[in-house]
C-alpha positions in Angstrom: 86.0 119.5 103.3 85.3 118.6 99.6 81.8 117.5 98.4 80.7 116.2 95.0 77.1 117.2 94.5 75.3 115.3 91.8 71.8 116.7 91.2 69.7 116.8 88.0 67.6 119.8 88.9 69.6 122.9 87.9 67.7 125.1 90.3 68.1 122.8 93.3 71.7 122.2 92.4 72.4 125.9 92.3 70.7 126.4 95.7 72.6 123.6 97.4 75.9 124.7 96.0 75.4 128.2 97.4 74.3 126.9 100.8 77.1 124.4 101.1 79.7 126.9 100.1 78.4 129.3 102.7 78.9 126.5 105.2 82.6 126.4 104.2 82.5 123.3 102.0 84.3 123.1 98.6 81.7 121.9 96.1 82.0 120.4 92.6 78.6 119.9 91.0 77.1 118.1 88.0 73.8 116.7 86.8 75.1 114.0 84.5 75.8 110.5 85.7 78.8 109.8 83.5 80.5 113.0 84.4 79.8 112.3 88.1 81.5 109.0 87.8 84.5 110.5 86.1 84.9 113.1 88.8 84.5 110.6 91.6 87.1 108.3 90.2 89.6 111.0 89.3 89.4 113.2 92.5 89.2 112.7 96.2 86.0 113.8 98.0 84.9 113.6 101.6 81.3 113.1 100.7 79.3 112.5 97.6 75.7 113.8 97.6 74.1 111.8 94.8 70.6 112.1 93.2 69.2 108.9 91.9 67.4 110.5 88.8 70.2 111.8 86.5 70.7 112.4 82.8 72.3 109.4 81.2 73.6 107.0 83.8 71.4 107.0 86.9 72.6 107.5 90.4 72.4 103.9 91.5 74.5 102.8 88.5 77.0 105.5 89.3 77.1 104.2 92.9 77.5 100.6 91.9 80.4 101.5 89.5 82.0 103.5 92.2 81.9 100.7 94.7 83.1 98.2 92.1 86.1 100.4 91.6 86.9 100.1 95.3 86.0 103.7 96.3 84.9 103.9 99.9 83.9 107.5 100.0 80.6 108.2 101.9 77.6 108.6 99.6 74.3 110.3 100.6 71.5 109.5 98.2 68.9 112.2 97.3 65.7 111.0 95.8 61.9 111.6 95.5 61.4 107.8 95.8 60.3 107.1 99.4 59.2 103.4 99.4 60.9 100.9 101.5 62.0 99.0 98.4 63.6 102.1 96.9 65.5 102.7 100.2 66.7 99.1 100.4 67.8 99.2 96.8 69.9 102.3 97.4 71.5 101.0 100.6 72.2 97.6 99.0 73.9 99.5 96.1 76.4 100.9 98.6 74.8 104.1 99.9 75.7 105.2 103.4 72.5 107.3 104.0 69.3 108.2 102.2 67.4 111.6 102.1 64.0 111.9 100.6 62.9 115.0 98.7 61.7 117.6 99.6 64.0 118.1 102.6 65.1 120.9 104.8 68.7 122.2 104.1 69.4 121.9 107.8 68.7 118.2 107.6 71.1 117.8 104.7 73.8 119.5 106.7 73.1 117.2 109.7 73.4 114.1 107.5 76.6 115.3 106.0 78.1 116.1 109.4 77.1 112.7 110.7 78.9 111.0 107.7 82.0 113.1 108.3 82.1 112.1 112.0 81.8 108.5 110.9 84.7 109.0 108.5 86.9 110.5 111.1 86.3 107.7 113.6 87.7 105.2 111.0 90.7 107.2 110.1 94.1 106.4 111.6 95.5 109.0 114.0 98.7 109.2 112.0 100.0 109.1 108.4 103.3 107.6 107.5 105.2 108.4 104.3 108.6 106.9 104.2 110.4 108.2 107.3 107.9 111.1 107.6 105.1 110.7 110.3 102.2 113.1 110.6 100.5 112.9 114.0 96.9 114.1 113.5 96.1 114.0 117.2 99.1 116.0 118.5 99.2 118.1 115.3 102.9 117.4 115.0 105.3 115.9 112.4 108.5 113.9 112.7 111.1 112.6 110.3 112.9 109.4 111.4 111.8 110.2 114.9 113.1 113.8 114.9 110.4 116.5 115.6 109.9 119.1 112.9 109.1 122.5 114.4 106.1 123.4 112.4 103.8 126.4 113.0 100.0 125.6 112.9 99.7 126.9 109.3 102.6 124.8 107.9 101.3 121.8 109.8 97.8 122.3 108.2 99.4 122.4 104.7 101.4 119.2 105.4 98.4 117.3 106.8 96.2 118.3 103.9 98.9 117.2 101.3 99.4 113.9 103.2 95.7 113.1 103.4 95.5 113.7 99.7 98.8 111.8 99.0 99.6 111.4 95.3 96.8 113.7 94.3 97.1 117.4 93.2 95.9 119.8 95.9 95.0 123.3 94.5 96.2 126.5 96.0 92.5 127.3 96.7 92.1 124.2 98.8 95.3 125.0 100.7 94.1 128.6 101.3 90.7 127.3 102.6 92.5 124.9 105.0 94.8 127.7 106.3 92.1 130.3 106.5 90.3 128.1 109.1 92.9 129.6 111.5 92.2 133.1 113.0 95.9 133.8 112.2 95.2 133.4 108.5 97.5 134.3 105.6 96.7 135.9 102.3 96.1 133.9 99.2 99.2 135.3 97.5 101.3 133.9 100.3 100.4 130.3 99.8 103.5 129.7 97.8 105.6 131.2 100.6 104.0 129.0 103.2 104.7 125.9 101.1 108.3 127.1 100.5 108.8 127.4 104.3 107.4 123.9 104.8 109.8 122.5 102.3 112.7 124.3 104.0 111.6 122.9 107.4 111.5 119.4 106.0 114.9 119.7 104.5 116.4 120.9 107.8 115.7 117.5 109.3 116.9 115.5 106.3 113.6 114.8 104.8 113.7 114.3 101.0 111.8 116.5 98.6 108.4 115.0 98.8 106.3 118.1 97.9 106.2 118.8 94.1 104.8 121.8 92.3 102.3 121.3 89.4 102.4 124.6 87.6 99.0 126.1 87.2 97.4 123.3 89.3 98.8 123.2 92.8 101.0 120.8 94.8 101.3 117.1 95.3 103.0 115.1 98.0 104.5 111.8 96.9 106.5 109.2 98.8 108.1 107.9 95.6 
C-alpha cells in the first residue's frame, strides 16, 4: 500500500515515515503544500495523510485542489485544531477522516486501516483491459475467456500493474507486493518474473500490454 504523508514538522514526519514503513507501507513524504499537490496529481496513492498547517499552500487548499481535479483518493487530515468548526471545515473540503494532534501512532494505524477497508469495499471485484480480465476474488486471469495459468507471484504482479493501469510501477513496488508471499523471490529476479508473465500472456494470444520503462519500472497499458 502506498501512502503520501504531508507533515510540516520534520521530526514528526521522520517518526511517522519510520513507523509506517515498519508496518509495510511504502511512504512518500513532504512538508510543502505545493509539492504535496504535485505528487498527489502525478502519482497513485492509496491514502494521503495530510497536515493542515504546511509551508506555502496549506493542507485545506491542497485538499480542495485535489478534489477539484477529480481525485477520489482517501485523505486523513492531521491537525492541532480541535474545534467543531475546524473539523467541519476539513470534512467539507473533502477529507474522509480527521485526527487531532497529539495522537497515538496506533490510532493513526487504525484510521488508515479503516479507510483502506472502505476503499476495498468500493472497488470492483474484477478489472477489464481489452480482452484481458483480472478476477481479484478468484485471483485468476483470463484472456477472451481463456484461463491463464498464473502462479501466485505472477498473478500479484499482473494485479498490481492492472490496478495502476497507465502508471509506472517501480521494481521496488513489485518486489514489495511479491514479498508478501512466504514463497518470495529475490529483488534481482523481478525482471525474470515479469518476463515469465509476458510469456504466459502471449501463450493465450494476449497482445503486449506490459511495457518496460528503463530505470523506472513497468507500465500496463491497454492502448
